[in-house]
MDTraj code that builds the backbone (N, CA, C; nanometers):
import mdtraj as md
import numpy as np

residues = "MET LYS PHE ARG ARG LEU SER PHE ILE LEU LEU LEU CYS LEU TYR LEU GLN SER CYS THR GLN SER PRO GLU VAL GLY SER GLY GLN GLN LYS LEU ILE LEU THR GLY ALA SER THR VAL ALA PRO LEU VAL SER ALA LEU GLY LYS ARG PHE GLU ALA GLN ASN PRO GLY ILE ARG ILE ASP VAL GLN THR GLY GLY SER SER ARG GLY LEU ALA ASP VAL ARG GLN GLY LEU SER ASP ILE GLY MET VAL SER ARG THR LEU THR ASP ASP GLU ALA VAL GLY MET GLU VAL PHE VAL LEU GLY ARG ASP GLY ILE SER ILE ILE VAL HIS GLY ASP ASN PRO LEU THR GLU ILE THR SER LYS GLN VAL LYS ALA ILE SER THR GLY GLN ILE LYS ASN TRP GLN SER LEU ASN LYS ASN ASP ALA PRO ILE THR PHE VAL HIS ARG ALA GLU GLY HIS SER THR LEU LYS LYS PHE LEU GLU TYR PHE GLY VAL ASN ASN SER GLU VAL LYS ALA ASP VAL VAL ILE GLY THR LEU ARG".split()
xyz = np.array([
    [14.7648, -11.0072, -3.6758],
    [14.6326, -10.9756, -3.7274],
    [14.6277, -11.0133, -3.8740],
    [14.5264, -11.0841, -3.9093],
    [14.5110, -11.1210, -4.0488],
    [14.4449, -11.0065, -4.1239],
    [14.4881, -10.9848, -4.2436],
    [14.4283, -10.8798, -4.3256],
    [14.3362, -10.9430, -4.4282],
    [14.2205, -10.8875, -4.4389],
    [14.1240, -10.9321, -4.5386],
    [14.1491, -10.8496, -4.6638],
    [14.1679, -10.9142, -4.7733],
    [14.1947, -10.8441, -4.8985],
    [14.0650, -10.7999, -4.9641],
    [14.0675, -10.6788, -5.0102],
    [13.9550, -10.6234, -5.0854],
    [14.0028, -10.5937, -5.2254],
    [13.9209, -10.6174, -5.3200],
    [13.9544, -10.5770, -5.4555],
    [13.9054, -10.4361, -5.4775],
    [13.9955, -10.3510, -5.5219],
    [13.9527, -10.2195, -5.5676],
    [13.9138, -10.2396, -5.7128],
    [13.7913, -10.2164, -5.7427],
    [13.7463, -10.2347, -5.8794],
    [13.7044, -10.1001, -5.9331],
    [13.7566, -10.0673, -6.0454],
    [13.7205, -9.9415, -6.1084],
    [13.6396, -9.9734, -6.2322],
    [13.5170, -9.9265, -6.2360],
    [13.4302, -9.9513, -6.3504],
    [13.4497, -9.8398, -6.4520],
    [13.5077, -9.8735, -6.5631],
    [13.5288, -9.7743, -6.6672],
    [13.4214, -9.7945, -6.7741],
    [13.3112, -9.7305, -6.7536],
    [13.1976, -9.7492, -6.8427],
    [13.1913, -9.6376, -6.9453],
    [13.1834, -9.6765, -7.0667],
    [13.1687, -9.5813, -7.1755],
    [13.2768, -9.4745, -7.1699],
    [13.3988, -9.5168, -7.1419],
    [13.5085, -9.4230, -7.1209],
    [13.5309, -9.3330, -7.2420],
    [13.5361, -9.3920, -7.3576],
    [13.5619, -9.3090, -7.4757],
    [13.4501, -9.2087, -7.4984],
    [13.3261, -9.2520, -7.4765],
    [13.2141, -9.1592, -7.4917],
    [13.2215, -9.0489, -7.3877],
    [13.2618, -9.0840, -7.2659],
    [13.2658, -8.9818, -7.1607],
    [13.3683, -8.8737, -7.1919],
    [13.4768, -8.9114, -7.2553],
    [13.5784, -8.8111, -7.2888],
    [13.5300, -8.7164, -7.3976],
    [13.4413, -8.7630, -7.4829],
    [13.3942, -8.6765, -7.5908],
    [13.2617, -8.6100, -7.5595],
    [13.1864, -8.6645, -7.4639],
    [13.0541, -8.6108, -7.4368],
    [13.0386, -8.5511, -7.2978],
    [13.1453, -8.5452, -7.2186],
    [13.1347, -8.4908, -7.0831],
    [13.0963, -8.3445, -7.0867],
    [13.0269, -8.2965, -6.9815],
    [12.9899, -8.1557, -6.9772],
    [13.1135, -8.0667, -6.9735],
    [13.1040, -7.9527, -7.0353],
    [13.2155, -7.8594, -7.0356],
    [13.2222, -7.7861, -6.9026],
    [13.3429, -7.7663, -6.8516],
    [13.3636, -7.7010, -6.7236],
    [13.3926, -7.5529, -6.7431],
    [13.4874, -7.5230, -6.8246],
    [13.5220, -7.3842, -6.8545],
    [13.5356, -7.3729, -7.0043],
    [13.6006, -7.2712, -7.0498],
    [13.6153, -7.2562, -7.1937],
    [13.7007, -7.3701, -7.2484],
    [13.6382, -7.4585, -7.3222],
    [13.7075, -7.5696, -7.3852],
    [13.7466, -7.6831, -7.2932],
    [13.7062, -7.6799, -7.1674],
    [13.7420, -7.7862, -7.0738],
    [13.6292, -7.8874, -7.0621],
    [13.6660, -8.0146, -7.0518],
    [13.5686, -8.1203, -7.0303],
    [13.5864, -8.1761, -6.8903],
    [13.4798, -8.2384, -6.8394],
    [13.4828, -8.2918, -6.7034],
    [13.4546, -8.4412, -6.7071],
    [13.5359, -8.5172, -6.6354],
    [13.5177, -8.6605, -6.6191],
    [13.4781, -8.6830, -6.4737],
    [13.3592, -8.7383, -6.4507],
    [13.3058, -8.7548, -6.3153],
    [13.3222, -8.8998, -6.2704],
    [13.3817, -8.9174, -6.1524],
    [13.3976, -9.0486, -6.0907],
    [13.3286, -9.0455, -5.9555],
    [13.2423, -9.1422, -5.9281],
    [13.1740, -9.1484, -5.7991],
    [13.1855, -9.2892, -5.7414],
    [13.1757, -9.2982, -5.6082],
    [13.1720, -9.4295, -5.5462],
    [13.2509, -9.4421, -5.4179],
    [13.3216, -9.5533, -5.4058],
    [13.3856, -9.5962, -5.2815],
    [13.4846, -9.4947, -5.2263],
    [13.4669, -9.4603, -5.0989],
    [13.5570, -9.3652, -5.0328],
    [13.6968, -9.4232, -5.0150],
    [13.7092, -9.5552, -5.0119],
    [13.8408, -9.6165, -4.9968],
    [13.9234, -9.6039, -5.1241],
    [13.8575, -9.5892, -5.2363],
    [13.9257, -9.5773, -5.3649],
    [13.9586, -9.4312, -5.3964],
    [13.8798, -9.3394, -5.3431],
    [13.8878, -9.1976, -5.3798],
    [14.0264, -9.1337, -5.3637],
    [14.1007, -9.1561, -5.2538],
    [14.2321, -9.0909, -5.2430],
    [14.3281, -9.1296, -5.3561],
    [14.3308, -9.2575, -5.3905],
    [14.4172, -9.3024, -5.4993],
    [14.3719, -9.2436, -5.6324],
    [14.2424, -9.2493, -5.6581],
    [14.1890, -9.1982, -5.7843],
    [14.2080, -9.0470, -5.7940],
    [14.1941, -8.9756, -5.6829],
    [14.2174, -8.8304, -5.6831],
    [14.3619, -8.7991, -5.7210],
    [14.4558, -8.8737, -5.6642],
    [14.5974, -8.8527, -5.6964],
    [14.6246, -8.8828, -5.8438],
    [14.5681, -8.9924, -5.8928],
    [14.5834, -9.0252, -6.0345],
    [14.5180, -8.9189, -6.1217],
    [14.4027, -8.8681, -6.0754],
    [14.3310, -8.7644, -6.1497],
    [14.4118, -8.6372, -6.1640],
    [14.4815, -8.5982, -6.0582],
    [14.5658, -8.4773, -6.0637],
    [14.6771, -8.4932, -6.1671],
    [14.7367, -8.6100, -6.1703],
    [14.8425, -8.6358, -6.2699],
    [14.7841, -8.6359, -6.4106],
    [14.6659, -8.6952, -6.4251],
    [14.5998, -8.6984, -6.5556],
    [14.5676, -8.5564, -6.6021],
    [14.5156, -8.4734, -6.5099],
    [14.4832, -8.3338, -6.5436],
    [14.6080, -8.2570, -6.5864],
    [14.7203, -8.2831, -6.5196],
    [14.8450, -8.2143, -6.5544],
    [14.8898, -8.2491, -6.6963],
    [14.8641, -8.3720, -6.7369],
    [14.9027, -8.4164, -6.8707],
    [14.7967, -8.3856, -6.9754],
    [14.6742, -8.3566, -6.9301],
    [14.5615, -8.3294, -7.0195],
    [14.4876, -8.2064, -6.9693],
    [14.5422, -8.0862, -6.9910],
    [14.4847, -7.9649, -6.9330],
    [14.3411, -7.9354, -6.9758],
    [14.2930, -7.9968, -7.0795],
    [14.1560, -7.9725, -7.1243],
    [14.0519, -8.0580, -7.0545],
    [14.0964, -8.1446, -6.9629],
    [14.0023, -8.2345, -6.8942],
    [14.0161, -8.2166, -6.7433],
    [13.9031, -8.1986, -6.6762],
    [13.8996, -8.1872, -6.5300],
    [13.8435, -8.3170, -6.4726],
    [13.9063, -8.3706, -6.3694],
    [13.8614, -8.4932, -6.3030],
    [13.7884, -8.4539, -6.1751],
    [13.6644, -8.4984, -6.1610],
    [13.5814, -8.4688, -6.0436],
    [13.5542, -8.5998, -5.9706],
    [13.6157, -8.6183, -5.8529],
    [13.6016, -8.7414, -5.7748],
    [13.5081, -8.7153, -5.6576],
    [13.4012, -8.7958, -5.6484],
    [13.3012, -8.7820, -5.5419],
    [13.2829, -8.9168, -5.4735],
    [13.2699, -8.9152, -5.3404],
    [13.2497, -9.0399, -5.2664],
    [13.1017, -9.0605, -5.2367],
    [13.0716, -9.1740, -5.1780],
    [12.9341, -9.2061, -5.1433],
    [12.9093, -9.3557, -5.1378],
    [13.0144, -9.4343, -5.1534],
    [13.0014, -9.5785, -5.1429],
    [12.9977, -9.6481, -5.2779],
    [13.0342, -9.7755, -5.2759],
    [13.0375, -9.8563, -5.3975],
    [12.9027, -9.8603, -5.4673],
    [12.7962, -9.8733, -5.3891],
    [12.6618, -9.8803, -5.4486],
    [12.6291, -9.7529, -5.5242],
    [12.6719, -9.6380, -5.4695],
    [12.6498, -9.5116, -5.5400],
    [12.7254, -9.5118, -5.6726],
    [12.8500, -9.5581, -5.6706],
    [12.9287, -9.5627, -5.7934],
    [12.8592, -9.6417, -5.9024],
    [12.8076, -9.7582, -5.8662],
    [12.7349, -9.8410, -5.9630],
    [12.6085, -9.7723, -6.0124],
    [12.5291, -9.7218, -5.9182],
    [12.4016, -9.6581, -5.9538],
    [12.4237, -9.5350, -6.0411],
    [12.5231, -9.4536, -6.0064],
    [12.5489, -9.3316, -6.0832],
    [12.5895, -9.3620, -6.2268],
    [12.6710, -9.4658, -6.2469],
    [12.7102, -9.5033, -6.3832],
    [12.5877, -9.5500, -6.4609],
    [12.5064, -9.6347, -6.3997],
    [12.3862, -9.6857, -6.4683],
    [12.2898, -9.5735, -6.5047],
    [12.2803, -9.4720, -6.4180],
    [12.1871, -9.3612, -6.4416],
    [12.2486, -9.2495, -6.5254],
    [12.3741, -9.2649, -6.5635],
    [12.4398, -9.1627, -6.6436],
    [12.4826, -9.0400, -6.5648],
    [12.4879, -9.0511, -6.4311],
    [12.5284, -8.9383, -6.3474],
    [12.6798, -8.9282, -6.3331],
    [12.7499, -9.0374, -6.3585],
    [12.8962, -9.0344, -6.3553],
    [12.9495, -9.1159, -6.4720],
    [13.0736, -9.0863, -6.5065],
    [13.1382, -9.1555, -6.6175],
    [13.2050, -9.2843, -6.5720],
    [13.2568, -9.2821, -6.4487],
    [13.3283, -9.3972, -6.3942],
    [13.2807, -9.4210, -6.2517],
    [13.2528, -9.5467, -6.2184],
    [13.2123, -9.5834, -6.0834],
    [13.3287, -9.6482, -6.0102],
    [13.3516, -9.6058, -5.8874],
    [13.4584, -9.6635, -5.8048],
    [13.3942, -9.7627, -5.7082],
    [13.4387, -9.8877, -5.7137],
    [13.3789, -9.9935, -5.6327],
    [13.4902, -10.0679, -5.5603],
    [13.4741, -10.0887, -5.4306],
    [13.5790, -10.1544, -5.3514],
    [13.5414, -10.2965, -5.3121],
    [13.4706, -10.3617, -5.3988],
    [13.4318, -10.5006, -5.3731],
    [13.4087, -10.5694, -5.5071],
    [13.3939, -10.6998, -5.5021],
    [13.3628, -10.7755, -5.6220],
    [13.2164, -10.7539, -5.6578],
    [13.1897, -10.7347, -5.7855],
    [13.0515, -10.7160, -5.8293],
    [12.9779, -10.8487, -5.8322],
    [12.8479, -10.8429, -5.8074],
    [12.7649, -10.9614, -5.8274],
    [12.7485, -10.9801, -5.9778],
    [12.7036, -11.0970, -6.0182],
    [12.6815, -11.1219, -6.1608],
    [12.5829, -11.0219, -6.2193],
    [12.4759, -10.9922, -6.1449],
    [12.3760, -10.8959, -6.1926],
    [12.4351, -10.7562, -6.2075],
    [12.5182, -10.7148, -6.1117],
    [12.5787, -10.5817, -6.1171],
    [12.6746, -10.5678, -6.2349],
    [12.7401, -10.6766, -6.2712],
    [12.8414, -10.6724, -6.3767],
    [12.7824, -10.6637, -6.5171],
    [12.6531, -10.6928, -6.5312],
    [12.5902, -10.6891, -6.6636],
    [12.6012, -10.5493, -6.7231],
    [12.6572, -10.5416, -6.8431],
    [12.6693, -10.4149, -6.9142],
    [12.7837, -10.3273, -6.8682],
    [12.8670, -10.3765, -6.7776],
    [12.9783, -10.2973, -6.7247],
    [13.1107, -10.3505, -6.7781],
    [13.2077, -10.2620, -6.7899],
    [13.3462, -10.2993, -6.8158],
    [13.4169, -10.2851, -6.6817],
    [13.4782, -10.3909, -6.6333],
    [13.5385, -10.3912, -6.5002],
    [13.6905, -10.4015, -6.5119],
    [13.7606, -10.3123, -6.4408],
    [13.9061, -10.3115, -6.4390],
    [13.9531, -10.3045, -6.2940],
    [14.0410, -10.3956, -6.2544],
    [14.0968, -10.3927, -6.1191],
    [14.2076, -10.2878, -6.1166],
    [14.1959, -10.1940, -6.0251],
    [14.2938, -10.0863, -6.0106],
    [14.4013, -10.1235, -5.9086],
    [14.3641, -10.1990, -5.8068],
    [14.4587, -10.2382, -5.7030],
    [14.3904, -10.3212, -5.5970],
    [14.4656, -10.3590, -5.4958],
    [14.4116, -10.4358, -5.3835],
    [14.4504, -10.3655, -5.2541],
    [14.3652, -10.3806, -5.1544],
    [14.3869, -10.3145, -5.0266],
    [14.3468, -10.4102, -4.9158],
    [14.3878, -10.3816, -4.7963],
    [14.3514, -10.4639, -4.6819],
    [14.2703, -10.3858, -4.5813],
    [14.1992, -10.4571, -4.4983],
    [14.1245, -10.3975, -4.3877],
    [14.1994, -10.4352, -4.2605],
    [14.2169, -10.3409, -4.1702],
    [14.2879, -10.3721, -4.0465],
    [14.2111, -10.3208, -3.9256],
    [14.2416, -10.3787, -3.8130],
    [14.1872, -10.3356, -3.6844],
    [14.2966, -10.2514, -3.6195],
    [14.2625, -10.1316, -3.5729],
    [14.3631, -10.0448, -3.5127],
    [14.3219, -10.0064, -3.3711],
    [14.4218, -9.9780, -3.2896],
    [14.3995, -9.9261, -3.1544],
    [14.4865, -9.8018, -3.1387],
    [14.4541, -9.7193, -3.0416],
    [14.5310, -9.5980, -3.0140],
    [14.6757, -9.6348, -2.9821],
    [14.7685, -9.5490, -3.0201],
    [14.9107, -9.5736, -2.9987],
    [14.9496, -9.5933, -2.8531],
    [14.8743, -9.5367, -2.7600],
    [14.9034, -9.5524, -2.6174],
    [14.8534, -9.6857, -2.5618],
    [14.7733, -9.7572, -2.6388],
    [14.7182, -9.8847, -2.5938],
    [14.8265, -9.9920, -2.6054],
    [14.8546, -10.0663, -2.4966],
    [14.9606, -10.1674, -2.5002],
    [14.9216, -10.2978, -2.5717],
    [14.8057, -10.3042, -2.6323],
    [14.7619, -10.4261, -2.7011],
    [14.8571, -10.4583, -2.8158],
    [14.9077, -10.5812, -2.8196],
    [15.0001, -10.6217, -2.9263],
    [14.9400, -10.7243, -3.0204],
    [14.8357, -10.7922, -2.9767],
    [14.7673, -10.8874, -3.0643],
    [14.6253, -10.9075, -3.0152],
    [14.5415, -10.9529, -3.1078],
    [14.4007, -10.9747, -3.0756],
    [14.3488, -11.0862, -3.1657],
    [14.2629, -11.1693, -3.1119],
    [14.2085, -11.2799, -3.1903],
    [14.0791, -11.2372, -3.2591],
    [14.0402, -11.3135, -3.3579],
    [13.9132, -11.2874, -3.4264],
    [13.7961, -11.2980, -3.3293],
    [13.8048, -11.3946, -3.2375],
    [13.6990, -11.4121, -3.1376],
    [13.6864, -11.2873, -3.0500],
    [13.7996, -11.2292, -3.0119],
    [13.7977, -11.1085, -2.9293],
    [13.7428, -10.9881, -3.0068],
    [13.7792, -10.9755, -3.1336],
    [13.7255, -10.8662, -3.2162],
    [13.5742, -10.8787, -3.2257],
    [13.5273, -11.0008, -3.2472],
    [13.3823, -11.0236, -3.2545],
    [13.3163, -10.9857, -3.1218],
    [13.3772, -11.0241, -3.0105],
    [13.3213, -10.9927, -2.8782],
    [13.3197, -10.8417, -2.8526],
    [13.4216, -10.7709, -2.8980],
    [13.4231, -10.6247, -2.8838],
    [13.3134, -10.5630, -2.9698],
    [13.3027, -10.6074, -3.0941],
    [13.2050, -10.5471, -3.1857],
    [13.0608, -10.5728, -3.1443],
    [13.0369, -10.6796, -3.0705],
    [12.9004, -10.7106, -3.0265],
    [12.8735, -10.6660, -2.8828],
    [12.9701, -10.5976, -2.8223],
    [12.9503, -10.5425, -2.6887],
    [12.9728, -10.6400, -2.5753],
    [13.0229, -10.7596, -2.6034],
    [13.0498, -10.8570, -2.4975],
    [13.1758, -10.8208, -2.4191],
    [13.2716, -10.7569, -2.4850],
    [13.3902, -10.7032, -2.4176],
    [13.3822, -10.5519, -2.4312],
    [13.3781, -10.4830, -2.3148],
    [13.3620, -10.3371, -2.3158],
    [13.4794, -10.2638, -2.2516],
    [13.5758, -10.3400, -2.1979],
    [13.6887, -10.2789, -2.1286],
    [13.8163, -10.3515, -2.1709],
    [13.9243, -10.2753, -2.1877],
    [14.0514, -10.3331, -2.2302],
    [14.1121, -10.4253, -2.1249],
    [14.0664, -10.4171, -2.0020],
    [14.1256, -10.4929, -1.8920],
    [14.1296, -10.6435, -1.9195],
    [14.0264, -10.6946, -1.9836],
    [14.0242, -10.8387, -2.0104],
    [14.1225, -10.8790, -2.1216],
    [14.1772, -10.7814, -2.1931],
    [14.2692, -10.8122, -2.3029],
    [14.4144, -10.7767, -2.2730],
    [14.4364, -10.6692, -2.1929],
    [14.5750, -10.6248, -2.1730],
    [14.6014, -10.5598, -2.0372],
    [14.5152, -10.5790, -1.9422],
    [14.5299, -10.5251, -1.8062],
    [14.5218, -10.3727, -1.7995],
    [14.4851, -10.3086, -1.9070],
    [14.4676, -10.1634, -1.9105],
    [14.3210, -10.1346, -1.8800],
    [14.2925, -10.0870, -1.7593],
    [14.1539, -10.0643, -1.7178],
    [14.1002, -9.9354, -1.7813],
    [14.0446, -9.9500, -1.9004],
    [13.9883, -9.8355, -1.9731],
    [13.8763, -9.8858, -2.0632],
    [13.7731, -9.8049, -2.0813],
    [13.6635, -9.8478, -2.1679],
    [13.7082, -9.8561, -2.3142],
    [13.6459, -9.9457, -2.3869],
    [13.6711, -9.9589, -2.5304],
    [13.5716, -9.8702, -2.6042],
    [13.6213, -9.7889, -2.6951],
    [13.5344, -9.7123, -2.7846],
    [13.5401, -9.7816, -2.9195],
    [13.4303, -9.8461, -2.9560],
    [13.4266, -9.9210, -3.0817],
    [13.3709, -9.8313, -3.1917],
    [13.4535, -9.8061, -3.2928],
    [13.4152, -9.7216, -3.4062],
    [13.3813, -9.8129, -3.5227],
    [13.2681, -9.7857, -3.5847],
    [13.2104, -9.8751, -3.6851],
    [13.1756, -9.7954, -3.8101],
    [13.1784, -9.8580, -3.9255],
    [13.1374, -9.7940, -4.0509],
    [12.9851, -9.7973, -4.0623],
    [12.9302, -9.6985, -4.1330],
    [12.7858, -9.6936, -4.1567],
    [12.7460, -9.8013, -4.2573],
    [12.6210, -9.8412, -4.2501],
    [12.5694, -9.9396, -4.3452],
    [12.5860, -9.8892, -4.4874],
    [12.6081, -9.9834, -4.5788],
    [12.6224, -9.9492, -4.7189],
    [12.7668, -9.9449, -4.7654],
    [12.8619, -9.9489, -4.6724],
    [13.0034, -9.9459, -4.7084],
    [13.0550, -10.0878, -4.7290],
    [13.1319, -10.1075, -4.8334],
    [13.1892, -10.2390, -4.8619],
    [13.2850, -10.2837, -4.7527],
    [13.3553, -10.1893, -4.6906],
    [13.4456, -10.2230, -4.5806],
    [13.3674, -10.2879, -4.4670],
    [13.2518, -10.2319, -4.4350],
    [13.1664, -10.2887, -4.3307],
    [13.1210, -10.4288, -4.3691],
    [13.0775, -10.4443, -4.4920],
    [13.0293, -10.5748, -4.5378],
    [13.1382, -10.6810, -4.5225],
    [13.2604, -10.6479, -4.5631],
    [13.3714, -10.7428, -4.5514],
    [13.4045, -10.7724, -4.4050],
    [13.4008, -10.6698, -4.3193],
    [13.4252, -10.6889, -4.1759],
    [13.3234, -10.7869, -4.1182],
    [13.1963, -10.7629, -4.1462],
    [13.0896, -10.8481, -4.0928],
    [13.1036, -10.9916, -4.1421],
    [13.1327, -11.0085, -4.2715],
    [13.1499, -11.1425, -4.3281],
    [13.2680, -11.2145, -4.2627],
    [13.3796, -11.1459, -4.2517],
    [13.5014, -11.2077, -4.1997],
    [13.4852, -11.2539, -4.0551],
    [13.4215, -11.1692, -3.9729],
    [13.4081, -11.2025, -3.8313],
    [13.2770, -11.2735, -3.7987],
    [13.1924, -11.2974, -3.8984],
    [13.0680, -11.3703, -3.8770],
    [12.9701, -11.2978, -3.7869],
    [12.9553, -11.1683, -3.8097],
    [12.8675, -11.0845, -3.7280],
    [12.7582, -11.0258, -3.8167],
    [12.6369, -11.0185, -3.7647],
    [12.5287, -10.9476, -3.8332],
    [12.5337, -10.8019, -3.7902],
    [12.5036, -10.7108, -3.8811],
    [12.5099, -10.5684, -3.8480],
    [12.4194, -10.5343, -3.7299],
    [12.3070, -10.6042, -3.7166],
    [12.2147, -10.5768, -3.6057],
    [12.2749, -10.6147, -3.4699],
    [12.3774, -10.6989, -3.4683],
    [12.4435, -10.7402, -3.3440],
    [12.5506, -10.6412, -3.2979],
    [12.5943, -10.5535, -3.3862],
    [12.7050, -10.4629, -3.3565],
    [12.6611, -10.3554, -3.2582],
    [12.7438, -10.3338, -3.1570],
    [12.7191, -10.2311, -3.0549],
    [12.8286, -10.1252, -3.0680],
    [12.8101, -10.0339, -3.1607],
    [12.9116, -9.9320, -3.1878],
    [12.8931, -9.8106, -3.0986],
    [13.0053, -9.7539, -3.0550],
    [13.0024, -9.6278, -2.9808],
    [12.9980, -9.5099, -3.0778],
    [13.0618, -9.5277, -3.1926],
    [13.0677, -9.4234, -3.2952],
    [13.0467, -9.4892, -3.4310],
    [12.9621, -9.4290, -3.5145],
    [12.9401, -9.4768, -3.6512],
    [12.9855, -9.3662, -3.7454],
    [13.0727, -9.4019, -3.8397],
    [13.1257, -9.3015, -3.9324],
    [13.0928, -9.3372, -4.0768],
    [13.0975, -9.2364, -4.1620],
    [13.0851, -9.2590, -4.3057],
    [12.9444, -9.2778, -4.3561],
    [12.8520, -9.1928, -4.3148],
    [12.7159, -9.2056, -4.3660],
    [12.7146, -9.1821, -4.5161],
    [12.6265, -9.2519, -4.5842],
    [12.6133, -9.2400, -4.7293],
    [12.5023, -9.1430, -4.7621],
    [12.5033, -9.0972, -4.8850],
    [12.4006, -9.0012, -4.9264],
    [12.2646, -9.0636, -4.9309],
])
top = md.Topology()
chain = top.add_chain()
for i, resn in enumerate(residues, 1):
    res = top.add_residue(resn, chain, resSeq=i)
    for name in ("N", "CA", "C"):
        top.add_atom(name, md.element.get_by_symbol(name[0]), res)
traj = md.Trajectory(xyz[None], top)
C-alpha cells in the first residue's frame, strides 16, 4: 500500500503577542489556545503537556475542528495557533507564519481478522464508490464491506479523494466520522 504524505503545518501566528496577551486562566496563569486539525491534536497535546510542565504559568488548550477551523480561528483572533494538516493555498498563507511540525501518512486499514494482504488503488476506488460491496471479490471472504469515510472539511478526506481520483459525491460510505463544528 502506498502512503500519501501529508504535511503537518503548524501556524504560529503572533506567538509572542499571544504569550503576553492571552486570557488569564487562574491566578497568574495565561492560556495559549490552539485549534484545528484533529490529526495534529494528539501530538500537539503531548507537546503542550511538556510545555506546561516547564512553564507552570501557561496553560495549553488544544481544540479540534479541522484545518479550516484552525485557519479561521487564527484570522478571527479566536485562537493563538492554528493546526493545519495540509499545504496552505497562496491566499491562506497571506499574513501567516508557517512552520512544519512533522509529516504523516494516510493508510487504508482492514479489521485484523480480514485475510486481505494487499489492495490496489483501483480496488480502493471501487470500494469507496460502492462498486465492490463484498470482500469475496478480493479475498474469498464472503462478508460485506463496511466503508468508513471522513466527513467533509477534513484534509485527510481531501487527500484521499485527490489520490484515488474520486469526487466526494461519488463516495458510498456506510459510516461517516469526524463531523466539523
